[in-house]
C-alpha positions as CSV (number, residue, x, y, z in Angstrom):
1,M,66.7,-31.4,134.3
2,N,70.2,-31.4,135.7
3,I,70.1,-33.0,139.2
4,S,72.1,-30.2,140.6
5,Q,69.3,-27.9,139.8
6,R,67.4,-29.5,142.5
7,L,69.6,-28.0,145.2
8,L,68.4,-24.6,146.1
9,L,70.6,-23.8,149.0
10,D,72.4,-20.5,149.0
11,W,75.4,-20.2,151.2
12,R,74.8,-16.5,151.5
13,E,71.4,-17.1,153.2
14,K,72.9,-19.3,156.0
15,W,72.4,-16.7,158.8
16,L,69.8,-14.3,157.1
17,H,67.5,-14.8,160.1
18,N,70.0,-13.1,162.5
19,G,70.4,-10.1,160.1
20,H,73.9,-10.6,158.9
21,L,74.2,-11.5,155.2
22,I,77.3,-13.5,154.2
23,G,78.9,-11.8,151.4
24,R,76.4,-8.9,151.1
25,D,77.1,-6.4,153.8
26,F,79.4,-3.8,152.2
27,M,80.4,-0.3,152.7
28,Y,81.4,1.7,149.7
29,S,84.0,4.8,149.6
30,P,82.5,8.0,148.1
31,D,85.0,7.9,145.3
32,G,84.2,4.2,144.4
33,K,87.8,3.0,144.9
34,F,87.2,0.9,148.0
35,V,84.6,-1.4,149.6
36,H,84.7,-2.5,153.3
37,V,83.4,-6.1,153.9
38,L,81.6,-6.2,157.2
39,I,82.1,-9.4,159.3
40,P,79.9,-9.9,162.5
41,K,81.7,-10.1,165.8
42,N,84.7,-8.0,164.5
43,A,83.6,-4.7,166.1
44,S,81.4,-4.4,163.1
45,G,79.0,-1.7,164.7
46,F,82.1,0.4,165.8
47,V,83.9,0.0,162.5
48,R,80.7,0.7,160.5
49,G,80.4,4.0,162.4
50,C,84.0,4.8,161.4
51,F,83.3,4.4,157.8
52,I,80.0,6.3,157.9
53,N,81.9,9.1,159.5
54,A,84.3,9.1,156.7
55,G,81.5,9.5,154.3
56,W,81.2,5.9,153.1
57,N,77.8,4.5,152.0
58,E,76.1,1.2,153.1
59,S,74.8,-1.4,150.9
60,M,73.2,-4.7,151.7
61,A,71.8,-5.4,148.1
62,N,71.0,-9.1,147.5
63,N,72.7,-9.1,144.2
64,K,75.6,-6.9,144.8
65,H,79.0,-8.5,144.3
66,I,82.5,-7.1,144.3
67,Y,84.5,-7.1,141.3
68,K,86.6,-4.0,140.8
69,E,86.8,-2.2,144.2
70,H,89.7,-2.8,146.4
71,A,88.4,-4.6,149.5
72,I,89.1,-3.5,153.1
73,I,88.5,-6.4,155.5
74,V,88.8,-6.0,159.3
75,Y,89.9,-9.5,160.5
76,R,90.0,-10.9,164.0
77,D,92.2,-13.5,165.7
78,P,89.9,-16.7,165.3
79,F,90.3,-17.8,168.8
80,D,89.4,-14.4,170.3
81,R,86.4,-14.1,168.0
82,W,85.2,-17.6,168.8
83,F,85.5,-17.0,172.4
84,S,83.5,-13.8,172.3
85,G,80.9,-15.1,169.8
86,M,80.3,-18.3,171.8
87,A,80.1,-16.3,175.0
88,Q,77.4,-14.2,173.5
89,Y,75.6,-17.2,172.1
90,L,75.6,-18.9,175.6
91,Y,74.5,-15.7,177.3
92,N,71.6,-15.2,174.8
93,L,70.5,-18.8,175.2
94,Y,71.1,-19.5,178.9
95,G,71.6,-16.2,180.7
96,K,73.4,-16.5,183.9
97,Q,74.4,-20.0,184.8
98,P,77.8,-20.0,186.5
99,K,78.1,-23.9,186.1
100,L,76.9,-24.2,182.6
101,L,80.4,-24.9,181.2
102,D,81.0,-27.6,184.0
103,D,78.9,-30.0,181.9
104,E,81.4,-32.1,180.1
105,N,79.1,-33.3,177.5
106,L,78.0,-29.8,176.5
107,V,81.6,-28.5,176.5
108,K,82.8,-31.3,174.2
109,H,79.8,-30.7,171.8
110,L,80.6,-27.0,171.7
111,F,84.3,-27.6,170.8
112,A,83.5,-30.3,168.3
113,V,80.8,-28.2,166.5
114,P,82.0,-24.7,167.1
115,V,79.7,-22.9,164.5
116,V,76.4,-22.2,166.0
117,D,75.4,-18.9,164.6
118,D,76.7,-15.9,162.7
119,H,79.0,-14.8,165.5
120,T,80.8,-18.1,165.5
121,E,80.7,-18.7,161.7
122,K,84.3,-18.7,160.2
123,Q,85.3,-15.4,159.0
124,I,86.3,-17.0,155.6
125,Y,82.6,-17.4,154.7
126,Y,82.1,-13.7,154.7
127,I,84.7,-13.1,152.1
128,Q,83.5,-15.3,149.5
129,N,83.5,-14.0,145.9
130,I,86.0,-11.3,146.6
131,D,89.4,-11.0,145.1
132,L,91.7,-11.3,148.1
133,N,94.7,-10.4,146.0
134,N,92.9,-6.9,145.7
135,A,92.3,-6.6,149.4
136,T,93.6,-5.0,152.5
137,F,93.4,-6.9,155.8
138,I,93.2,-4.8,158.9
139,L,93.7,-6.8,162.2
140,L,91.2,-6.2,164.9
141,G,93.1,-5.6,168.1
142,K,93.9,-3.1,170.8
143,N,95.4,-0.9,168.2
144,I,92.4,-0.9,165.8
145,N,91.5,2.8,166.4
146,S,95.1,4.1,165.4
147,T,95.4,1.5,162.6
148,L,92.0,2.6,161.1
149,A,92.9,6.3,161.7
150,N,96.3,5.8,159.8
151,W,94.6,3.9,156.9
152,F,91.9,6.6,156.4
153,S,94.5,9.3,156.6
154,S,96.8,7.6,154.1
155,N,94.0,7.3,151.7
156,G,92.5,10.8,152.0
157,Y,89.6,10.1,154.4
158,N,88.6,11.5,157.6
159,G,87.4,8.6,159.7
160,K,87.0,10.6,163.1
161,I,87.9,7.5,165.0
162,G,87.7,9.1,168.3
163,E,84.1,9.9,168.0
164,N,83.1,6.2,167.9
165,A,82.7,4.2,171.2
166,R,83.5,0.5,170.9
167,G,80.2,-1.3,171.6
168,H,79.1,-4.8,172.5
169,D,82.1,-5.4,174.7
170,S,81.7,-8.6,176.7
171,A,83.5,-6.6,179.5
172,E,80.3,-4.7,179.8
173,I,78.4,-7.8,180.9
174,P,80.2,-9.9,183.5
175,V,78.4,-13.0,182.6
176,K,79.5,-12.8,179.1
177,L,83.2,-12.0,180.2
178,S,83.0,-15.1,182.6
179,Y,81.9,-17.3,179.7
180,K,84.6,-16.1,177.5
181,Q,87.3,-16.5,180.1
182,R,86.2,-20.0,180.9
183,L,86.1,-21.0,177.2
184,H,89.7,-19.6,176.9
185,N,90.8,-21.8,179.8
186,L,89.0,-24.8,178.4
187,M,90.8,-24.4,175.1
188,K,94.1,-25.4,177.0
189,D,92.8,-28.9,177.3
190,D,94.4,-31.0,174.6
191,M,91.3,-33.1,173.7
192,L,89.1,-30.1,173.4
193,Q,91.7,-28.3,171.4
194,T,92.1,-31.1,169.0
195,L,88.3,-31.2,168.4
196,F,88.3,-27.3,167.8
197,Y,91.2,-27.4,165.4
198,K,89.6,-30.1,163.4
199,A,86.4,-28.3,162.9
200,Y,87.9,-24.8,162.5
201,E,91.2,-25.9,160.6
202,D,90.6,-23.9,157.3
203,E,89.9,-20.6,159.4
204,L,92.8,-21.1,161.6
205,N,95.2,-21.8,158.6
206,F,94.0,-18.8,156.7
207,Y,94.7,-16.5,159.7
208,K,98.2,-18.2,160.1
209,Y,98.8,-17.4,156.3
210,L,97.8,-13.7,156.7
211,Q,100.2,-13.6,159.8
212,G,103.0,-15.6,158.4
213,N,103.1,-13.5,155.2
214,N,102.9,-10.1,157.0
215,L,99.6,-9.3,155.2
216,F,98.0,-7.3,157.8
217,Y,98.1,-3.5,157.4
218,K,100.4,-1.5,159.5
């Protein structure tokens, strides 16, 4: 037996217990031309609703892979996504503890080991096995509603963007918002920033590549 066959780990199973399947959560256009790759903590609930309203179909098939369809990928600034994802993680784990991030050892650990769940996992993990040369990247930001509406209209779909309210916003829970703001401020520390950059380097570099080559849909 080949020794490699003893390794049964599947990177797609990494966060299966949380319900987000890496590289398996897709939405398909009714005409079969496009597929949207859902990434958690990228307003995925809101975005999913937009595609459903446009007549797209969900698929979470374990053995479904993308080969021909043009991929639509809503991508988020890695820093903003991590702040939000880590704030949610801390809130779920500790609840309201105003002085939690005063613990220097905990903070150093979080910045050195920033991936703790599916919401803090690097986005590049969720676009494995996808032909990125046959993909459109849409930046998640304050203009996401109009950007999605423009894309749907340009491609002959009615997304009904106005009918979908953004959910899971940290602003709705002051504790999560306070964690997020504190993490944002802590990132200004040179030592913590160095730790984070080292751990998240490939994700940050890919985002810079998308920006630098003007690859976000406008």
